[in-house]
C-alpha positions in Angstrom: 143.1 86.4 108.7 146.4 85.2 110.7 147.6 83.4 112.6 151.1 83.8 113.8 153.1 81.3 116.1 156.0 83.1 117.7 159.2 81.5 118.4 161.0 82.5 121.3 165.4 83.1 120.6 165.8 79.9 122.6 163.9 78.0 120.6 165.8 74.8 117.9 165.0 73.6 114.9 164.0 70.1 116.8 161.6 72.1 118.9 159.6 73.8 116.1 159.7 70.3 114.6 158.2 68.6 117.7 155.3 71.3 117.7 154.6 70.1 113.8 154.3 66.8 115.1 152.0 67.6 117.3 149.8 69.7 115.3 149.8 66.7 113.2 148.7 64.4 115.4 145.9 66.7 117.6 143.9 68.0 114.3 144.0 71.0 114.8 144.7 72.2 111.5 142.1 70.3 110.3 139.5 71.7 112.6 140.4 75.1 111.6 140.1 74.1 107.4 136.8 72.8 108.4 135.5 76.0 110.3 136.7 78.2 107.4 134.9 76.6 105.1 131.9 77.5 107.3 128.8 79.7 105.0 129.4 83.0 107.5 132.7 82.6 107.1 133.2 81.6 103.4 132.8 85.7 101.7 135.5 86.5 104.3 138.2 84.0 103.5 137.3 83.6 99.9 138.2 87.8 99.4 140.9 87.8 102.0 142.1 84.3 102.5 144.1 83.2 104.9 148.1 83.0 106.6 149.4 81.0 108.8 153.6 81.1 110.0 155.9 82.4 112.4 157.9 85.7 113.9 161.2 84.9 114.9 161.3 88.0 116.7 164.2 88.9 114.9 166.5 87.2 116.5 165.5 82.9 116.6 167.6 81.6 114.1 168.8 82.6 110.1 167.2 80.1 107.5 168.7 77.7 106.8 171.5 77.5 109.3 171.4 74.6 111.9 170.9 75.6 114.9 174.1 74.1 117.9 173.0 70.3 118.7 169.7 69.8 116.5 169.1 67.4 113.4 167.4 69.8 110.7 168.0 73.2 110.0 164.9 75.4 109.8 164.2 76.0 106.6 163.7 72.3 106.5 161.2 72.2 109.5 159.6 75.6 107.6 159.1 73.5 104.2 157.5 70.7 106.6 154.9 73.0 107.7 154.0 74.7 104.6 153.4 70.8 103.2 151.9 70.3 106.7 149.2 73.3 106.4 148.2 72.4 102.4 148.1 68.3 104.0 146.3 68.9 106.8 143.9 71.8 105.3 142.3 70.1 101.5 139.2 72.5 101.5 141.0 76.0 102.2 144.0 74.6 99.6 142.0 73.6 97.1 140.3 76.7 97.0 143.7 78.8 97.1 142.9 80.4 100.7 146.4 79.6 101.9 149.5 81.5 102.2 152.6 80.4 104.5 155.0 82.4 106.0 158.0 82.2 108.0 159.1 85.4 109.3 157.3 88.3 110.3 158.6 90.4 107.2 156.7 87.8 105.2 153.5 88.4 107.4 153.8 92.2 107.0 153.9 91.8 103.2 150.6 89.3 103.4 149.1 92.0 105.4 149.7 94.9 102.9 148.7 92.6 100.6 145.3 92.4 102.0 145.1 96.2 102.8 145.8 96.2 98.9 142.7 94.6 98.0 140.3 95.7 100.8 141.0 99.2 99.1 140.6 97.8 95.7 137.2 96.2 97.1 136.1 99.6 98.6 136.4 101.3 95.4 135.5 98.9 92.9 132.1 99.5 95.7 131.8 103.5 95.6 132.2 103.0 91.3 129.2 100.6 91.1 127.4 102.5 93.7 128.1 105.7 92.2 126.9 104.3 88.9 123.7 103.1 89.9 123.4 106.6 91.5 123.7 108.1 88.7 121.7 105.8 86.9 118.9 106.3 89.2 119.8 110.1 88.6 119.1 110.3 84.9 115.7 107.9 85.1 114.2 110.4 87.5 115.5 113.2 85.8 114.1 112.1 82.5 110.8 111.5 84.5 110.4 115.3 85.2 110.9 116.4 81.8 
């Protein structure tokens, strides 16, 4: 599961800072953490984890640069995001489920990694199923002799 917030080119690191302050105050991350602990999500979430981050649409800012008229750099706000997610989502963090990303490229890498995990899980299930089927076949063939 992933949640990616799109940042527009006309936004500044200050805008991002204000958004992070609101997220800290409104408890949305704490609520998401509680939801992710529910039993019906535990298997899926435990397998893939959760990716939270930003897509800067390729033209917003450059990492580490201070946009005109702002006090902090985008990098400082991303560090704040990483810390906020881990602090407000302690259960998911403790379980090792959280990944934070700062741009579309990092999100694509995370999605590809999860796709590889899905493929391995299916292959493992198929191998296990084939082994069980083989054992069943041997048992049934042995009983016919």
